[in-house]
C-alpha positions, 0 to 999 in steps of 0.5 A: 839726770847726768849719764854717769849718775843714772848709770851709778844707780844701776849698780845698786841692788834693788834698782831695775829698769822701772826705777831707772826710768823714773830717775831719768826724770830727775834733773839733778842728783842733788835734788834727790839728796835734798829729799826726805825719805817720804819724797825719795820713796817716789823714786826709789823702791825700798827703805833699804835702797834709800839707805844705800843711796844716802850712805854709799852712793860715792862707793857705787860711783867708784864701781861705775868708773871701774866698770867703764874703764873695763869697757874702754879696755875692751873697746866697748861702750854704753848706749843709753836711751838718751843717745841718738845711736839707741836702736829705734826698733827698741824704742817702739817696743812694749818695754826697752832697757835704759842701757845697752852694753855694746861691742863691735860695729855699732853701725849695725844697731840701726841696720836697715834690714834685719832678720832673727834666727831662733831655735833649740840648743839640742838641734838636729843635724838638718836644723843646724845645716838649715840655720847656717844656710839661712843665715848665709843667704840672708847675710848675702842679701845684706840683712844683719842676722840676729841671734843669741849666741847659744849653742845649737841653732844660734851658733850655726846662724852666727857662723853662716852669717859671718861667711857672707856678711854681718851678724849681731849677737844679743847676750843675756849679760855683757860679761862673762860670755854666755855660754863660755864654750861659744867664746870662739864665735863671739871672737869670730863675730867681732873679727868679721865686723859684727856687733855684740849687745847685752842689756845686763852687765853680769849674770844675776838671774840667767833664766830671766835674762835669757827671756829678756835677751829673746825679747830684744832679738825679736824687737831688733828684727824685721822677721824671725826664722825658725829652722828646726823643730822645737818643744812647746815649753822651750825658749824658742816657743817663747820667742815665737809667741812673743814675735807673733804678739809683736806682729813680726813675721815668723817663718818655720822650716817644715818639709823642706821649706819655710812656712809663715805662721799666722800673726796673733789676732 
């Protein structure tokens, strides 16, 4: 299916990644228009979506073009799973988005050396300092530092990386910047030839989108550093557990040094 047609489907409520991946197998959108409802049900998830497709697809094409104009005005672009620039590390993951919304230095998306930094929003003073210094040291060794632009540990990591090299911020949505108070770090990353990546265009279910963001951070990274203590039911805990399940080395800062956690069996 043509890129524009597949992207248009992503604007329709009720269509997610699973459906988009099915639709990728359709050669021509006209084939869908020729199907009856029973045949369409093999590709579209509900009667409501089928009805919307039949009655309003042209309206969604217009929405898609308006969004692409906004991206162009930002100097941003969309990297699809069928694009040669799509990050190879994500293709080997257990799940991956069909589209990535990217702004900044796209050369970083398949950077040779990457490392993630994850930690709590309510970080300790020592944790913030460790995050900053860890990111700075990693960037000085030519690793692209990846984090999630959140307040606390993430913000310190991006600022530290910008001092010595490059950083990638993975956001829960492309627009608006989340959280809004870190707009200045977002701008700093772009100013320092870094990269912004988001799987979703806008906020819909932020809690779910944050978890999805964390999975992308892990899958884009060769290893994960955790420079501060964290709660067992926190987003950082989820990131650590997911990284271990993906056989990614995880290093937790403890008693003045990083300790490597065992991988999950």
